[in-house]
C-alpha positions in Angstrom: 12.8 93.2 88.7 9.4 93.7 87.2 6.9 91.2 88.2 4.5 89.7 85.4 1.2 90.6 85.7 -2.0 88.6 84.2 -5.1 90.1 85.3 -8.4 88.5 83.5 -11.5 91.2 83.1 -14.5 89.3 83.7 -16.5 92.8 82.2 -20.1 92.3 83.1 -20.0 88.8 83.2 -20.3 85.7 85.7 -22.7 85.9 88.0 -21.7 84.4 92.0 -22.1 80.8 91.4 -21.3 81.0 88.2 -17.8 82.9 89.6 -17.5 79.8 92.1 -17.3 77.3 89.6 -15.2 78.7 87.6 -12.7 79.9 90.2 -13.0 76.2 91.7 -12.3 74.6 88.4 -9.7 77.4 87.5 -7.1 76.4 90.6 -7.4 72.7 90.0 -6.3 73.4 86.2 -3.5 75.9 87.3 -0.3 74.5 87.3 2.0 76.5 88.4 1.9 80.7 88.0 4.9 81.3 90.8 6.4 84.5 89.9 3.3 85.3 88.0 1.2 87.3 89.6 -2.8 86.9 88.5 -5.4 89.1 89.0 -8.9 88.8 89.1 -11.7 91.0 88.2 -15.1 90.2 88.2 -18.2 92.4 89.0 -19.3 93.9 91.8 -21.5 91.1 93.0 -19.1 88.2 92.4 -16.2 89.9 94.4 -17.2 88.7 97.8 -17.2 85.3 96.6 -13.9 85.2 94.8 -12.2 86.8 97.5 -13.1 84.1 99.9 -12.1 81.4 97.7 -8.8 82.8 97.0 -8.1 83.7 100.7 -5.5 81.3 100.9 -4.1 81.3 97.3 -0.8 83.0 96.8 -0.2 84.9 93.8 -3.3 85.4 92.9 -5.1 88.9 93.6 -8.9 90.2 93.1 -9.8 93.3 91.9 -12.8 95.5 90.8 -13.6 96.6 87.3 -14.1 100.1 88.3 -14.8 102.8 91.2 -16.4 106.1 92.5 -13.8 108.9 93.5 -15.6 109.6 96.6 -15.3 107.5 99.7 -19.3 107.9 100.2 -22.5 110.2 99.2 -25.3 110.3 97.3 -24.4 108.2 94.2 -26.7 106.1 93.7 -25.6 102.8 92.1 -22.2 103.8 92.3 -19.2 101.9 94.5 -16.6 103.8 96.8 -12.9 102.3 97.0 -13.2 102.2 101.0 -16.4 98.9 100.3 -13.8 97.6 97.9 -11.0 97.3 100.4 -12.8 95.8 102.6 -13.9 92.9 100.2 -10.0 92.6 100.0 -10.2 94.2 97.1 -6.7 94.9 95.6 -6.6 96.6 92.0 -9.1 98.6 90.4 -9.7 99.0 86.3 -9.9 102.8 85.4 -10.0 104.5 82.8 -11.2 101.1 80.3 -12.1 102.1 76.8 -15.8 100.8 77.4 -15.9 103.8 80.7 -14.5 106.1 78.6 -16.4 105.6 75.4 -20.1 104.0 76.7 -19.9 106.1 80.2 -18.1 109.1 78.8 -15.4 109.1 81.4 -12.8 111.8 80.8 -9.1 112.0 81.4 -10.0 114.3 84.7 -12.5 111.6 86.1 -10.0 108.8 85.9 -7.3 110.8 87.5 -9.9 111.9 90.6 -10.3 107.7 90.5 -6.8 107.0 90.3 -6.1 109.7 93.6 -8.8 107.9 95.6 -7.5 104.2 94.9 -4.3 105.5 96.4 -5.7 106.7 99.7 -7.6 103.7 100.1 -4.2 101.7 99.5 -6.1 100.3 96.2 -3.8 99.6 93.0 -4.5 101.4 90.0 -4.3 99.4 86.2 -4.4 102.5 84.4 -5.5 101.5 80.7 -5.3 103.9 78.2 -5.2 103.7 74.3 -6.4 105.0 70.7 -9.6 104.7 68.3 -8.8 103.4 64.9 -9.6 106.9 63.8 -7.0 108.4 65.6 -4.0 105.8 64.8 -5.1 106.5 60.7 -4.6 110.5 61.7 -0.9 109.8 62.8 -2.5 110.7 66.2 -1.3 107.6 68.7 1.6 109.4 70.5 -0.1 112.7 71.1 -3.3 110.4 72.0 -1.5 108.3 74.6 0.6 111.0 76.2 -2.5 113.2 77.0 -4.3 110.4 78.1 -0.8 109.2 80.2 -0.9 112.9 81.4 -4.6 113.7 82.2 -4.7 110.1 84.0 -1.8 111.0 86.1 -2.1 114.6 86.8 -0.5 115.5 90.5 0.3 111.7 91.1 3.4 111.3 93.5 5.9 109.1 91.9 5.9 107.2 95.1 2.2 106.7 94.6 2.7 105.7 90.7 5.3 103.0 91.8 2.2 100.6 92.6 0.5 101.1 89.6 0.1 99.2 86.3 -0.7 101.1 83.0 -2.3 98.9 80.5 -2.2 99.6 76.6 -5.2 98.6 75.1 -5.9 100.3 71.5 -9.2 100.5 71.3 -9.8 99.3 67.5 -8.3 95.9 68.3 -11.1 95.3 71.4 -13.2 93.4 70.3 -16.5 95.9 71.6 -15.2 98.3 69.7 -12.8 97.3 66.9 -12.2 93.9 64.7 -10.9 92.1 67.5 -7.6 91.5 65.9 -4.8 91.8 68.4 -2.3 94.9 67.0 0.7 93.7 65.5 4.0 93.1 67.4 5.7 95.9 66.2 2.8 98.6 66.7 2.5 96.9 70.6 6.5 97.9 71.0 6.4 100.9 69.5 3.1 102.0 72.0 4.8 100.7 75.0 8.0 102.4 74.2 6.3 106.1 73.8 4.2 105.0 76.7 7.7 104.5 79.0 9.5 107.6 77.6 6.4 109.6 78.7 6.7 108.5 82.3 10.5 109.0 82.1 9.8 112.4 81.4 7.1 112.6 84.0 8.4 111.0 86.9 12.3 110.2 85.5 14.3 107.4 83.8 14.2 105.2 87.4 10.4 105.1 87.3 9.6 104.6 83.8 11.7 101.7 84.3 10.5 100.0 87.3 6.3 100.4 86.5 4.8 97.7 84.8 3.2 98.0 81.7 0.9 95.5 80.0 -1.7 94.4 76.7 -4.8 94.1 76.7 -6.9 94.3 73.3 -7.9 90.1 72.2 -5.8 88.5 74.1 -5.7 85.0 73.3 -3.3 82.4 74.4 -2.1 81.6 71.1 -1.0 85.6 71.3 1.3 85.1 74.4 4.7 84.2 73.4 4.3 87.5 70.7 2.9 90.2 73.4 5.4 88.4 76.2 8.2 87.8 74.5 8.1 92.0 73.3 10.7 94.3 75.4 8.7 96.4 78.0 5.7 94.6 78.5 4.9 93.1 81.9 2.1 91.1 81.5 -1.4 91.0 79.7 -5.3 92.5 80.7 -7.4 89.4 78.6 -11.3 90.3 78.4 -13.1 87.2 77.1 -10.2 84.5 77.2 -10.4 84.9 80.5 -13.7 84.0 81.0 -12.7 80.2 79.5 -10.6 78.3 82.9 -8.4 76.6 80.5 -7.6 79.4 78.3 -7.3 81.9 80.7 -5.1 79.1 83.0 -3.2 78.4 79.5 -2.5 82.2 79.2 -0.7 81.9 82.6 1.1 78.7 82.4 2.5 80.7 78.9 3.5 83.7 81.2 5.0 81.1 83.4 6.7 79.2 81.4 8.6 82.2 79.7 9.6 83.8 83.1 11.5 80.3 83.7 13.0 79.8 80.5 15.0 83.4 80.3 13.0 84.4 77.6 13.4 88.3 76.9 10.3 90.4 78.3 
């Protein structure tokens, strides 16, 4: 049974004091998340405070938004996986569309980071997704295949077991697109294709066991229609996760679906 996961990507929002206020209120607001793994992914400067505040919680982990692939060195402005581990980070988001588009990260770079994450026992959340132009050309399957093959190159199946794949159609993300979530049938088709690629690479069992989540303009009202799709194991909200009530509502919706026995 794949455990549902809801990960909050705060991007470049929340100072340390703002993060403290958010987490304090969020923990009071959150009713129950038993069976649903929650990951808070703050900016680097807020990680120590968030880790401290979540140290005694269950099913709530801390993630990072990025990292360098080297353990140390002359890389001004970068953060290493070893540094993240000392801050009790468990997950790291890699290959996000903003990193790929704004900072020129290629599949090869993402792959280096993925392999470096495993070395420090970090769990990668690997983001993939097509642009509007690529979708309109009919290249969705081609793009997703290239990104998966490239980002997971030379990755052992044992390591892959802890990896989460996040499907984020770039055209549906408010940063680059219209901010309107993809239609359920579009999401389902992409998730099915992603699992078929994983099956080709690592076998049907691994394709079944791995968690694949969705993240593009996720909001509370869309949770049931997305999590109700076959093969979806969670969500990666951005803007909605900056509001403690909305984020708690997303988790609560996932919890209710899980415990009501609805198809996932």
